[in-house]
C-alpha positions as CSV (number, residue, x, y, z in Angstrom):
1,X,29.0,-5.0,0.9
2,X,31.5,-7.6,2.1
3,X,29.2,-8.5,5.0
4,X,26.2,-9.1,2.7
5,X,28.3,-11.0,0.1
6,X,29.7,-13.1,3.0
7,X,26.1,-14.1,4.1
8,X,25.2,-14.9,0.5
9,X,28.3,-17.1,0.2
10,X,28.1,-18.9,3.5
11,X,24.3,-19.3,3.7
12,X,23.1,-20.1,0.2
13,X,20.0,-21.7,1.8
14,X,18.8,-18.3,3.2
15,X,15.8,-16.8,1.6
16,X,15.5,-13.1,0.8
17,X,13.3,-12.6,3.8
18,X,16.0,-14.2,6.1
19,X,18.7,-12.0,4.6
20,X,16.6,-8.8,5.1
21,X,15.9,-9.8,8.7
22,X,19.5,-10.6,9.4
23,X,20.6,-7.3,7.9
24,X,18.1,-5.3,9.9
25,X,19.0,-7.1,13.1
26,X,22.7,-6.7,12.6
27,X,22.4,-3.0,11.9
28,X,19.8,-2.7,14.8
29,X,17.6,-1.1,12.2
30,X,14.2,-0.8,14.0
31,X,11.1,1.3,14.0
32,X,10.2,3.5,17.0
33,X,8.0,0.6,18.2
34,X,11.1,-1.7,18.2
35,X,10.1,-3.8,15.1
36,X,12.8,-4.8,12.7
37,X,12.8,-2.7,9.6
38,X,13.2,-5.8,7.4
39,X,11.0,-4.4,4.6
40,X,13.3,-1.4,4.2
41,X,16.3,-3.8,4.4
42,X,14.8,-6.0,1.7
43,X,14.2,-2.9,-0.5
44,X,17.9,-2.0,-0.1
45,X,18.9,-5.6,-1.1
46,X,16.7,-5.4,-4.2
47,X,18.3,-2.1,-5.2
48,X,21.8,-3.5,-4.8
49,X,20.8,-6.5,-7.0
50,X,19.3,-4.1,-9.6
51,X,22.6,-2.3,-9.8
52,X,24.5,-5.6,-10.3
53,X,26.3,-5.4,-7.0
54,X,25.0,-8.7,-5.5
55,X,23.0,-11.6,-6.6
56,X,20.1,-12.6,-4.3
57,X,18.6,-16.1,-4.1
58,X,15.6,-16.9,-6.3
59,X,12.3,-15.6,-5.0
60,X,10.3,-18.1,-3.1
61,X,6.7,-18.1,-4.3
62,X,4.9,-17.8,-0.9
63,X,2.1,-15.4,-0.7
64,X,3.1,-12.0,-2.1
65,X,1.6,-11.6,-5.5
66,X,0.2,-15.1,-5.4
67,X,-3.4,-15.4,-4.3
68,X,-3.8,-17.3,-1.0
69,X,-5.8,-20.5,-1.4
70,X,-7.1,-20.8,2.2
71,X,-10.6,-19.8,1.2
72,X,-11.2,-23.2,-0.4
73,X,-13.7,-24.2,-3.0
74,X,-16.8,-23.5,-0.9
75,X,-15.8,-19.9,-0.3
76,X,-14.9,-19.5,-3.9
77,X,-18.4,-20.7,-4.8
78,X,-19.9,-18.1,-2.6
79,X,-17.8,-15.4,-4.3
80,X,-19.0,-16.7,-7.7
81,X,-22.6,-16.6,-6.5
82,X,-22.2,-13.0,-5.5
83,X,-20.5,-12.1,-8.8
84,X,-23.5,-13.5,-10.7
85,X,-26.0,-11.6,-8.7
86,X,-27.8,-8.8,-10.4
87,X,-26.2,-5.4,-10.1
88,X,-29.2,-3.6,-8.5
89,X,-28.4,-0.1,-7.3
90,X,-28.6,0.4,-3.5
91,X,-28.7,3.6,-1.6
92,X,-25.8,4.3,0.8
93,X,-28.2,4.2,3.7
94,X,-29.2,0.7,2.7
95,X,-25.6,-0.5,3.3
96,X,-25.4,0.9,6.9
97,X,-23.9,0.2,9.3
98,X,-20.6,-0.4,7.5
99,X,-18.1,-2.5,9.5
100,X,-14.3,-2.2,8.9
101,X,-11.9,-5.0,9.4
102,X,-8.1,-4.6,9.5
103,X,-7.3,-8.0,7.8
104,X,-4.3,-9.6,9.4
105,X,-2.2,-12.4,7.9
106,X,-3.8,-15.8,8.4
107,X,-7.3,-14.4,8.8
108,X,-10.1,-15.2,6.3
109,X,-10.6,-11.5,5.7
110,X,-7.0,-11.2,4.6
111,X,-7.5,-14.1,2.1
112,X,-10.7,-12.5,0.8
113,X,-9.0,-9.2,0.2
114,X,-6.2,-10.9,-1.7
115,X,-8.6,-12.8,-3.8
116,X,-10.8,-9.8,-4.6
117,X,-7.9,-7.7,-5.7
118,X,-6.4,-10.6,-7.8
119,X,-9.7,-11.1,-9.6
120,X,-11.2,-7.7,-9.9
121,X,-8.5,-5.0,-9.7
122,X,-6.6,-4.2,-12.9
123,X,-3.3,-4.1,-11.0
124,X,-3.9,-7.4,-9.1
125,X,-2.8,-8.1,-5.6
126,X,0.5,-6.4,-4.8
127,X,3.4,-7.4,-2.5
128,X,1.6,-7.5,0.9
129,X,4.6,-6.6,2.9
130,X,3.9,-3.6,5.1
131,X,0.5,-3.0,3.7
132,X,-2.5,-2.3,6.0
133,X,-5.4,-4.3,4.6
134,X,-9.0,-3.1,5.1
135,X,-12.1,-5.1,4.2
136,X,-15.4,-3.3,4.4
137,X,-18.8,-5.1,5.0
138,X,-22.4,-3.8,4.9
139,X,-25.0,-4.1,7.7
140,X,-25.9,-7.6,6.5
141,X,-22.3,-8.8,6.7
142,X,-21.7,-8.8,2.9
143,X,-18.3,-7.7,1.6
144,X,-18.4,-4.3,-0.1
145,X,-14.9,-3.0,-0.7
146,X,-11.2,-3.4,0.2
147,X,-8.4,-0.8,0.5
148,X,-4.7,-1.1,1.0
149,X,-2.3,1.4,2.5
150,X,1.4,1.0,2.4
151,X,4.7,2.9,2.4
152,X,4.9,6.1,0.3
153,X,6.8,6.3,-2.9
154,X,10.4,7.2,-2.5
155,X,10.5,10.1,-4.9
156,X,7.6,11.9,-6.6
157,X,8.4,15.3,-8.1
158,X,4.9,16.8,-7.9
159,X,4.4,15.6,-4.3
160,X,7.8,16.7,-3.2
161,X,7.3,20.1,-4.6
162,X,3.9,20.4,-2.9
163,X,5.4,19.5,0.4
164,X,8.4,21.7,0.0
165,X,10.9,19.4,1.7
166,X,14.5,19.0,0.6
167,X,16.2,15.9,-0.7
168,X,18.0,15.5,2.6
169,X,14.8,15.9,4.6
170,X,12.7,13.4,2.6
171,X,14.4,10.1,3.7
172,X,13.9,10.7,7.4
173,X,10.3,12.0,7.1
174,X,8.9,9.6,4.5
175,X,7.5,7.2,7.1
176,X,5.0,9.9,8.0
177,X,3.4,9.4,4.6
178,X,1.1,6.5,3.5
179,X,0.2,5.4,0.0
180,X,-3.3,4.2,-0.9
181,X,-2.0,1.5,-3.2
182,X,-5.3,-0.3,-3.9
183,X,-9.0,0.7,-3.7
184,X,-11.7,-1.7,-5.0
185,X,-15.4,-1.5,-4.6
186,X,-16.7,-5.0,-5.6
187,X,-18.2,-5.0,-9.0
188,X,-21.6,-6.1,-7.9
189,X,-22.0,-3.2,-5.5
190,X,-23.8,-0.4,-7.2
191,X,-24.1,2.6,-4.8
192,X,-23.8,6.2,-5.8
193,X,-21.2,8.3,-3.9
194,X,-20.0,5.2,-2.0
195,X,-16.4,5.6,-3.0
196,X,-15.9,9.1,-1.5
197,X,-17.6,7.9,1.8
198,X,-15.2,5.0,2.0
199,X,-12.1,7.1,1.4
200,X,-13.1,9.5,4.2
201,X,-13.8,6.6,6.6
202,X,-10.5,4.9,5.6
203,X,-8.5,7.9,6.4
204,X,-10.1,8.3,9.8
205,X,-9.1,4.7,10.6
206,X,-5.7,5.1,9.2
207,X,-4.9,8.0,11.6
208,X,-5.1,5.5,14.4
209,X,-3.9,2.3,12.7
210,X,-0.7,3.8,11.1
211,X,0.8,5.1,14.3
212,X,-0.1,1.8,16.0
213,X,1.7,-0.1,13.3
214,X,4.7,2.2,12.7
215,X,5.0,4.2,15.9
216,X,4.9,7.5,14.0
217,X,2.1,10.0,13.4
218,X,0.7,10.1,9.9
219,X,0.7,13.6,8.3
220,X,-0.1,13.0,4.6
221,X,-1.6,10.3,2.3
222,X,-0.9,9.9,-1.4
223,X,-2.3,7.9,-4.3
224,X,-1.9,7.7,-8.0
225,X,-4.8,7.6,-10.5
226,X,-4.2,6.2,-14.0
227,X,-5.9,8.8,-16.2
228,X,-6.6,6.5,-19.1
229,X,-8.8,4.4,-16.8
230,X,-10.2,6.8,-14.1
231,X,-11.1,10.4,-13.6
232,X,-10.3,10.6,-9.9
233,X,-13.7,12.0,-9.1
234,X,-14.1,10.1,-5.8
235,X,-10.8,11.4,-4.5
236,X,-11.7,15.0,-5.3
237,X,-15.1,14.5,-3.6
238,X,-13.2,13.3,-0.5
239,X,-11.1,16.5,-0.5
240,X,-7.9,15.0,-1.9
241,X,-5.8,17.5,-3.9
242,X,-4.5,16.8,-7.4
243,X,-1.0,18.2,-7.4
244,X,0.4,17.0,-10.8
245,X,1.3,13.9,-12.7
246,X,4.0,11.2,-12.5
247,X,6.7,11.2,-15.1
248,X,5.7,7.9,-16.7
249,X,8.3,5.6,-15.0
250,X,8.6,3.3,-12.0
251,X,11.0,3.2,-9.1
252,X,12.2,-0.2,-10.2
253,X,13.4,1.2,-13.6
254,X,16.3,3.5,-12.7
255,X,17.5,3.7,-16.3
256,X,14.0,4.7,-17.5
257,X,13.9,1.9,-20.1
258,X,10.3,0.8,-19.5
259,X,7.6,3.4,-20.1
260,X,4.7,3.4,-17.7
261,X,1.3,5.0,-17.8
262,X,1.3,8.6,-16.5
263,X,-0.8,9.0,-13.4
264,X,-2.4,11.9,-11.6
265,X,-0.9,12.5,-8.1
266,X,-3.5,13.1,-5.4
267,X,-2.6,14.1,-1.8
268,X,-4.6,14.5,1.4
269,X,-2.9,16.4,4.2
270,X,-4.0,15.2,7.6
271,X,-2.7,18.1,9.7
272,X,-3.0,21.8,9.1
273,X,0.7,22.2,9.9
274,X,1.9,19.2,7.9
275,X,4.6,21.2,6.1
276,X,6.1,22.3,9.4
277,X,6.3,18.7,10.6
278,X,7.8,17.4,7.3
279,X,10.1,20.3,6.6
280,X,11.3,21.1,10.1
281,X,15.1,21.4,10.6
282,X,16.7,18.3,12.0
283,X,17.1,18.4,15.7
284,X,20.7,18.6,17.0
């Protein structure tokens, strides 16, 4: 705490990002691939601030929940034109072959994903840190859907009971889980059964892209479905398992003062022996 407070006092010009990078670097806090765990460090700093132990500098509004503007007015006009197009049903076979793009920062595909989610997803565009962005296009090159996968939630009673791990095992094994934080089929795409096909394809890609990003195998994927809005049919059709509900609160509300919508918890194991991996005794 003295070290962090010292940085805050001597370097008031540092951003939250700079602080998290310095903290991860000083602790040599790295992933198995050698990347700084600055996202985890930033989460720690945010938790300390929430408890009143430190006061971080003001957030700098760069990216994050803001929608990138790199598409420009011409691209926005194209999106508006698509949005006005008639919603004519198309068979899944008429969309093939689908192409998947892992949208990286600075790429037009990344900007398109951010804009689509900001405009058409009820939760908007989330904090992009650590999230794998996918943009899906049809055989004619038209955008169809976007999906985001990021770090798993810290603690979910229904999920943790299903896995069977202990509170001491969870912190070191959580990086083997991914969270499907956003899933959007663009509103002018009207294709029956498309959602379950996309979920299945996304998971196949994630099996490769997650270890490449984090240096760890992926054994389980989770998502949360707000029951007042959705039934979760596409997840069940893609073999995801409903294991329970959330308790109606968020991880950023430790005092449980702000009620949140209850959500169904869906899980998809990616290995037959996933419990053995996640619950194995720590090596000596």
